Each structure stands twice: as C-alpha cells, then as structure tokens.
N, C-alpha and C positions, 0 to 999 in steps of 0.2 A: 834176496839182494842182488844175485845175478840178473833176473829178469828185469829188476829196476834201473841197473846199470845198462844194461841192453838197450831198454825203452828210451833212456835219457840219450844215449849215444846215437840211436836212429833218428830221434826227434832233432838233435843238433846237426847230424849229417844233412836232412831233409832241409832243415832252416838254411844251411849254407849253401845249397844248390837252387833254393827258391828265389825268385826275384821279389823282395819285399821293398817297397817304396820307402824312400828315405823321410819323404815328406808328403803331406797332404798336395802338394803342388805337383808332384810326379804322378800322383793318382789322376789328376786333372788337366793332363796334357795330351792333346791330340793333334795328327799330324795328317797332312796331304801335299806330297811335293815339298816345296820349300816352306810352307804355311806351317806354323806351331800355333796351336790355341792353347790359352793357359787359363785356368781359375773360371770355367764358365758357371755363372750363377745366376739365379732367377729371385727377384723380390716379389713375392705374393703374399700381400696383407691381409687382402679379404678373399674369400671364396666367391668364385664367379665373377669376378671383376677384373679390370685390366691388370696386368703384371709387366714387370720390366726385367730384361735379361742384359747382363754384362759380361764382359770377357776380355781378355788381352790376344791381340795377335802379333806373333813374329814373323816377318819374312826373310828367311834366312837365304833367298834368292839374289840373283843380280838384275831381276827385272821386277818392276813395280807390279802390284797386284791390287784388285778392288774386292771388297766384300759387297756383292750385289743383290743378294737375297738371302731370306732367312724363311724356314717353314717348320711346324711342330704338330704334330697331332694333339698336343695338349692346349690348343687354341684354336679359336675359328679363323683368325688370320695373324699374321706376323709381319712388322714393318721395320724397317730402320727408321729412326728418329733422333732428331739433335734439339738441343734447346738453344734459343738466342735470346738476347735481351733487346726489346723493341719498346721505345719511349718509357723505360723504367719498369717494363712488365715483362717476366720472363716467360717466353711462349715454347711450345714444343711443336715440331712439325717434322713431316715425313721427309727422307732423303733418298736421293737414288742409290747411293753407294758410300762405302766408308774406304778412303785411300788406304793401301798399305804399302808403304815404300820400300824398294830393293834395299836389304841390309836394317830396315827400320821395325817399328811396329806401331799398331793402332790401338789405343784403349777404348772400349765401350764401358762408360763409366756412369754412376749418378751424376748429373749435372750437366752431362755432355751427351757425346754420341752414345746410343744404347739401342736395345732391341724392345719393341713394343709387342706385347701378347694380348691381343683383344679376344674377349670370350675365354678367358683362361678357364680351365675345365680340370686342371690338374689338382691333386691335394696341396694344400697350402702348407702343411706341416714341415716344418724344417727337416733338411734330408731327403726330401722326396726327389727323384731324378726326373727331370724334363728333358726327353731327348729333343735336340734341334737339329736341323740339316741347314748349314750355311753354304751357301753358293759364291763361288770365287770366278771373277772373270777367266783368269788363266789357271789357276791351280784346280777349279772344278768343285765337286762337292765334298764336303766334310761332315760327316755326323760326329756330333758332340753330346755328351750327357752332362748337363747343367744341374746343378743342385739347389734346391730351394733354401734360401737363408734369409734371416731377417737383416742382417748386416753383412758387409763384404768379407768372405772367409779370410783367414789369416794364413800366413806363411811367408817364406823369403819371395814368391813372386806378389803376392798381394800389396807390398809396399810399394811395387813399380806400377800398379794401377791406377793410381791417383783417385781423382773424385772427391765430392763433399761430403760422402755418406748418405746424404738424404737425397740430394738431385731435385728436390721439389717433390718427390714421388708419394710422400706420407701425407694424408690428411685430405686427399681429393679422390673424387670417385670414378673418373671417366677420362679416357685419352682419346677422343675421337680426332679426325683429322681436322687440320685447321683450329685448333682449339687454344685456348689461353690457360695459362696456370695463373 
C-alpha cells in the first residue's frame, strides 16, 4: 500500500511540473520573433500526387511582414498559391508572398491562399508529420511541423482559420503552374 501511494504521489508531482498542452492548438504553435504560426496541416489524399498545406499566421509585432517562401524535404517543390475566379472558372496560380499585417493575421486555407506541395513523397496517412520551412521577409526562417489530415484539425484556433473545407482540392490530379480547376 505504501509503495502504491508513493508511486501515485510521485506521478502527481511529476505531472504538476511537466508542461502539458491544454489543447491540440498549443502543440501546433511555432514562433520566430513576432510571428506565431498555428495549426499547420497538410491535406494529402493520394500518394505521390500534389498535396496542399494550410496554417494561420499571427503577427504580434508593430511592423508588417510577408511569408515569401516555403520548402520541405517531403516534396520536390513547394509554392505559395492562391485561388481566383476568372469568367466563372476557379483557377489556382502561384503568388510571390502572403502579407501578414502588423498586429494582424494571415490565413492559408482551403479555397484561398495555401501552400502547394508538388511531388509530395511523405506518407498520406493521417497523423504523419511533414516538416515545412517557412521564410518570412523580416522574421526570417521558421521550421514548423505540419500534420497530415483529411479535414481541418479541430480546436479553439481552428475556428479562426476559415476556409470552405474543400477548396477545390478533392477530385483532381495535378496542380501545375497556370492550371485551372
């Protein structure tokens, strides 16, 4: 009985000094300078086909910043993309940067700005971690671990991400530059 009580009290003491995230969002938060990235995730439906990456960026600083690049060892190339409606046809196109205003946020979501991962080679099983290196104009480089998921992860920050849930990424095979959906 004494050993059982001692083990329980040791476990409780350890738990009280160990940082345990209150939510999944806290586990998916990455920082560099005034930039905070929340909930990075990748939708990868079919192995060896393009995948799309999403996240939310908060700029807690007093100066504007821009996400100007992304890379990953999990794809042959990564690009920033956006959707636009042209003559009633949804089209996707590469973009140079995503603006992150001072004191504001930028959302990379399905159906809007996002990351395209061409030649995606990582496992498409839900929960797989995909390393992304984000490059900001002012804040520099930030490594984030995106998680493969079929749908947007849930949690308090997820509700702020927006997006239409699909973004036109299901049901087609390729995302080449200058293509139409």
